[in-house]
C-alpha positions in Angstrom: 10.5 -16.0 4.2 8.2 -15.0 1.4 8.5 -16.5 -2.0 10.7 -14.1 -4.0 8.9 -14.3 -7.4 5.4 -14.2 -8.8 4.2 -15.2 -12.3 2.9 -12.7 -14.8 0.8 -13.3 -17.8 3.9 -13.3 -20.0 5.3 -16.1 -17.8 8.3 -13.9 -16.9 9.0 -14.1 -13.1 8.9 -10.9 -11.1 11.7 -10.9 -8.6 11.8 -8.8 -5.4 14.0 -5.8 -5.7 17.7 -6.5 -5.4 18.0 -3.8 -2.7 15.6 -5.8 -0.5 18.2 -8.2 1.0 17.5 -11.2 3.2 19.2 -9.3 6.0 16.9 -6.3 5.7 13.9 -8.6 5.6 15.1 -10.3 8.8 15.3 -6.9 10.5 11.7 -6.3 9.4 10.5 -9.5 11.1 12.7 -9.0 14.2 11.2 -5.6 14.9 7.6 -6.5 14.3 6.4 -7.3 17.8 7.8 -4.1 19.2 6.3 -2.0 16.4 2.9 -3.6 17.1 3.2 -3.0 20.8 4.1 0.6 20.4 1.6 1.2 17.6 4.2 2.8 15.5 6.6 1.8 12.7 10.2 0.9 13.2 12.0 4.1 12.2 15.4 2.4 11.8 14.0 -0.2 9.4 12.3 2.5 7.3 15.5 4.5 7.3 17.4 1.5 6.0 14.9 1.1 3.2 15.3 4.8 2.4 19.1 4.5 2.2 18.7 1.7 -0.3 16.2 3.7 -2.4 13.3 1.5 -1.5 11.2 4.5 -0.4 11.1 6.0 -4.0 10.6 2.8 -6.0 7.9 4.2 -8.3 9.3 7.7 -8.6 10.6 8.0 -12.2 14.4 7.8 -12.6 14.5 11.3 -14.2 13.0 12.7 -11.0 15.5 10.9 -8.7 13.6 7.7 -8.0 14.2 4.0 -9.0 11.5 4.0 -11.6 10.6 0.4 -11.1 7.7 -1.5 -12.8 4.6 -1.7 -10.6 4.8 -5.5 -10.6 8.2 -5.2 -8.8 6.7 -2.8 -6.4 3.9 -5.2 -5.6 6.4 -8.0 -5.0 8.3 -5.6 -2.7 5.2 -5.0 -0.6 4.4 -8.8 -0.7 7.8 -9.7 0.7 7.9 -7.1 3.4 4.3 -7.8 4.5 5.2 -11.5 4.8 7.7 -10.6 7.5 5.6 -7.9 9.2 2.3 -6.7 7.8 2.4 -3.2 9.3 5.9 -2.5 8.0 4.8 -3.7 4.5 1.8 -1.3 4.7 3.9 1.7 5.7 6.6 0.9 3.1 3.9 0.8 0.5 2.1 4.0 1.5 5.3 6.0 1.9 6.3 5.0 -1.7 2.8 6.2 -2.8 3.3 9.5 -1.0 6.7 9.9 -2.7 5.0 9.3 -6.0 2.3 11.9 -5.2 5.0 14.4 -4.3 7.0 13.6 -7.5 3.9 13.7 -9.7 2.7 17.2 -8.6 5.5 19.4 -7.7 7.8 21.0 -10.3 10.2 18.5 -11.8 13.2 20.7 -10.9 12.0 20.9 -7.3 11.5 17.1 -7.1 14.9 16.1 -8.6 16.7 18.8 -6.5 15.0 17.5 -3.4 16.0 13.9 -4.0 19.5 15.1 -4.9 19.8 16.6 -1.4 17.7 14.0 0.4 18.3 10.6 -1.3 17.5 8.6 1.8 14.3 10.5 2.6 11.1 8.8 3.9 7.9 10.7 3.0 4.6 10.0 4.6 1.3 11.9 4.1 -2.1 11.8 2.6 -3.4 12.5 -0.9 -6.9 13.1 0.4 -7.6 16.9 0.4 -8.5 17.4 4.0 -6.8 20.7 4.5 -7.5 24.3 3.4 -4.7 26.6 2.0 -4.6 30.3 1.5 -1.9 32.1 -0.5 0.4 34.4 1.4 3.7 36.2 0.5 6.2 33.5 -0.5 3.9 30.5 -0.2 0.8 29.1 1.5 -0.8 29.0 4.9 -2.1 25.5 5.7 -4.8 24.4 8.1 -6.4 20.9 8.4 -6.6 17.4 9.8 -5.5 14.4 7.9 -6.6 10.9 9.1 -4.8 7.6 8.5 -1.4 9.1 7.9 0.5 5.8 8.0 4.1 6.2 9.0 3.8 9.8 10.1 5.8 9.2 13.2 8.7 7.6 11.4 8.9 9.8 8.3 11.3 12.7 7.7 8.8 14.7 5.6 5.1 14.9 5.0 3.2 15.6 1.8 -0.5 16.5 2.3 -3.3 17.6 -0.1 -5.5 20.6 0.5 -8.3 22.5 -1.2 -7.4 26.1 -2.2 -10.0 28.1 -0.3 -12.7 29.8 -2.4 -11.9 27.9 -5.7 -14.7 26.5 -7.7 -14.3 24.0 -9.3 -11.9 23.0 -6.5 -8.2 23.3 -6.9 -6.0 21.1 -4.9 -2.7 22.1 -3.4 -0.1 19.5 -2.5 2.4 20.7 0.0 5.7 19.2 1.3 7.0 20.0 4.8 9.4 18.5 7.4 7.6 16.1 9.7 6.8 17.6 13.1 6.0 15.1 16.0 4.1 18.0 17.7 1.5 17.9 15.0 0.7 14.2 15.4 -2.4 13.3 17.4 -2.4 9.8 18.9 -5.5 8.2 17.3 -4.3 4.8 16.1 -5.8 2.3 18.5 -6.7 -0.7 16.4 -6.5 -4.5 16.3 -5.3 -4.7 12.7 -2.2 -3.2 11.2 -1.4 -1.8 14.7 2.2 -1.1 13.9 1.5 1.3 11.0 1.1 4.3 13.3 -1.6 5.7 11.1 -2.4 8.6 13.4 -3.9 12.0 12.6 -1.8 14.9 11.5 -3.1 18.3 12.5 -1.7 21.5 11.1 -2.7 25.0 12.3 -1.6 28.1 10.3 1.5 26.3 9.0 3.5 28.2 6.4 4.9 26.3 3.4 7.1 28.0 0.9 6.0 28.2 -2.7 8.7 25.9 -4.1 7.3 23.0 -1.9 3.8 23.3 -3.2 1.8 22.7 -6.4 -1.7 23.6 -7.3 -3.7 21.5 -9.8 -7.4 21.0 -10.7 -8.9 18.4 -8.5 -8.2 14.8 -9.7 -5.7 15.9 -12.3 -2.1 15.1 -12.8 0.0 17.9 -14.3 3.2 16.1 -15.1 4.0 15.5 -18.8 3.1 11.9 -19.5 6.5 10.6 -20.6 6.4 7.9 -17.9 3.8 5.1 -18.3 3.0 5.3 -14.6 1.8 8.9 -15.0 -0.4 7.9 -17.9 -2.5 5.7 -15.6 -5.7 7.4 -14.1 -5.1 8.3 -10.5 -7.7 5.7 -9.4 -5.4 3.0 -10.9 -2.1 4.1 -9.4 -3.1 3.1 -5.9 -5.1 -0.1 -5.7 -2.4 -2.5 -7.0 0.1 -2.1 -4.2 -2.5 -3.0 -1.6 -2.8 -6.4 -3.1 0.9 -7.1 -2.4 0.3 -6.4 1.3 -2.7 -8.7 1.4 -1.0 -11.5 -0.5 2.1 -11.3 1.7 -0.1 -11.7 4.8 -2.0 -14.6 3.2 1.2 -16.4 2.2 2.5 -16.0 5.8 -0.7 -17.5 7.1 -0.4 -20.5 4.8 3.2 -21.2 5.9 2.2 -20.8 9.6 -0.7 -23.2 9.2 1.6 -25.7 7.5 4.0 -25.5 10.4 1.2 -25.9 12.9 -0.3 -28.9 11.1 2.9 -30.8 11.5 2.9 -30.5 15.3 -0.7 -30.2 16.5 -2.9 -33.1 17.4 -6.5 -31.8 17.8 -8.3 -32.7 21.0 -9.7 -36.2 20.9 -8.2 -36.8 17.4 -6.3 -39.9 16.5 -3.9 -38.2 14.2 -2.1 -35.0 13.8 -3.7 -32.0 12.0 -1.6 -32.6 8.9 -3.4 -36.0 8.3 -6.9 -34.6 8.6 -9.1 -34.1 5.5 -10.3 -30.7 6.8 -6.8 -29.5 7.0 -6.1 -30.7 3.4 -9.1 -28.9 2.1 -8.2 -25.7 4.0 -4.7 -25.6 2.6 -5.9 -26.3 -0.9 -8.5 -23.6 -0.8 -6.2 -21.1 0.7 -3.5 -21.7 -2.0 -6.1 -21.5 -4.8 -7.6 -18.3 -3.4 -4.2 -16.6 -3.1 -2.9 -17.8 -6.5 -6.1 -16.9 -8.4 -6.1 -13.4 -6.9 -2.4 -12.8 -7.7 -2.8 -14.1 -11.2 -5.8 -11.9 -11.9 -4.0 -8.8 -10.7 -0.9 -9.6 -12.7 -2.9 -10.1 -15.8 -4.8 -6.8 -15.5 -1.6 -4.9 -14.6 0.2 -6.3 -17.7 -2.6 -5.1 -19.9 -2.7 -1.6 -18.4 1.0 -1.2 -18.6 1.0 -2.2 -22.3 -1.6 0.5 -22.9 0.2 3.1 -20.9 3.6 2.3 -22.5 2.1 2.7 -26.0 0.6 6.0 -25.1 -2.9 4.7 -25.3 -5.9 5.6 -23.2 -7.2 3.3 -20.5 -10.8 2.4 -21.3 -13.6 2.3 -18.7 -13.7 -1.5 -19.1 -10.0 -1.9 -18.5 -10.3 0.4 -15.4 -13.2 -1.6 -14.1 -11.5 -4.9 -14.5 -8.3 -3.6 -12.8 -10.3 -2.3 -9.8 -12.2 -5.6 -9.7 -9.0 -7.6 -9.8 -7.5 -5.7 -6.9 -10.5 -5.8 -4.7 -11.3 -9.4 -5.5 -7.7 -10.4 -4.8 -7.8 -8.7 -1.4 -11.1 -10.4 -0.6 -9.5 -13.7 -1.6 -6.7 -13.2 0.8 -9.1 -12.5 3.6 -11.0 -15.7 2.7 -7.8 -17.7 2.6 -6.7 -16.6 6.1 -10.2 -17.1 7.5 -10.2 -20.6 6.1 -6.9 -21.4 7.8 -7.9 -19.8 11.1 -11.0 -22.0 11.2 -9.1 -25.2 10.4 -6.5 -24.3 13.0 -9.1 -24.5 15.8 -8.6 -23.0 19.2 -4.9 -22.5 18.6 -5.5 -19.5 16.4 -7.3 -17.7 19.3 -4.1 -17.6 21.4 -1.6 -14.8 21.1 1.2 -17.4 20.9 -0.1 -18.1 17.4 0.3 -15.5 14.7 -2.8 -16.6 12.8 -5.3 -14.5 14.7 -3.2 -11.3 14.3 -2.7 -12.1 10.6 -6.5 -12.3 10.1 -6.9 -8.9 11.8 -4.2 -7.4 9.6 -5.5 -8.7 6.3 -9.0 -7.5 7.1 -7.6 -4.1 7.8 -6.2 -3.9 4.3 -9.7 -4.1 2.9 -10.6 -1.1 5.0 -8.9 1.1 2.4 -11.4 2.6 0.0 -9.3 1.7 -3.0 -9.7 -2.0 -2.4 -12.9 -2.1 -0.4 -15.4 -4.9 -1.4 -17.8 -2.3 -2.7 -15.3 -1.6 -5.5 -16.4 -4.8 -7.1 -20.0 -3.6 -7.3 -18.8 -0.4 -8.9 -16.7 -2.4 -11.5 -19.8 -4.5 -12.3 -21.8 -1.3 -13.0 -19.2 -0.1 -15.5 -18.9 -3.5 -17.1 -22.7 -3.4 -17.7 -22.4 0.0 -19.4 -23.6 2.0 -16.4 -22.0 5.1 -14.9 -19.5 4.3 -12.2 -20.9 6.8 -9.7 -17.3 7.2 -8.5 -15.2 10.3 -9.4 -12.0 8.2 -9.0 -12.9 6.3 -12.1 
């Protein structure tokens, strides 16, 4: 099972949430193979997380959430992803969608919704891929949203849309009950197969006004009493991905250690555990993982101090935070690649989890918030150049 604490700059350990029990983690692992085979999340596991409040971890308490520190949320994604990467990814994205819903809709609507639906699982997309038009009592929604992780296991969806005809663009976030008939089966992948990140297609869908909110593009209308809402939108979403990647890398390290104790490579005189190449691979993987996690924790601490004090995040802080997140994910990929190489032909067989873990961790870097190119963007900002990225 994943290590249950990470070290922050302050030296204070960050424990996994108390609601994330050993029993629940065991259920995550037990259902992983079936989830991957069906290319969809385990609805029962996500529902159990919802019942324990783990699907609204970063929603402020005053709006009906748990209001946990982002470091605890990262540890949550790390521990779940250790047991099953796809479940960790979906648990992470559903929490993010819950935060998007809570951030944009009226506070009374949000707290009232959670009062009536405390166990809810919300999936969706914050990328404005739809078009909305005002009608009596609400909005008409049309669009297609890709990569809607967890859409088949969620109770509700929240999706972003452009208000037709607005310039500059206005974005309308809408909340609606999940409808399986609106899911198009598009998720045929080798990595993170069990996330069920299919397309959601809505045609002339009506959403009542009290389940919608219109804002200027890339803005956050909520009053900034909560530190999380003081962070730029481009910094609320990279950090959780690092927990998924680090959980996968930690699992790969443990799987390699177990393999090294039992495997004797072809024509070798000793077991893998006694070979210098295995020693080097293990050491490199540990260093890559640990360095990435420490860099992320250090940058998150600094950002949270700024946000808690009501300060403004500087471009340099933003750049270093983005750099830390992308660099950490790339480190995790390199760690798993190193172990797969050292494992030899064993990693190529489906009986070994190492090959699947490599596919999964590579898929994490496919998300634009932690793509490797984010490091180049950060470098431009640190050299005093314009980021060229409207998410900065």
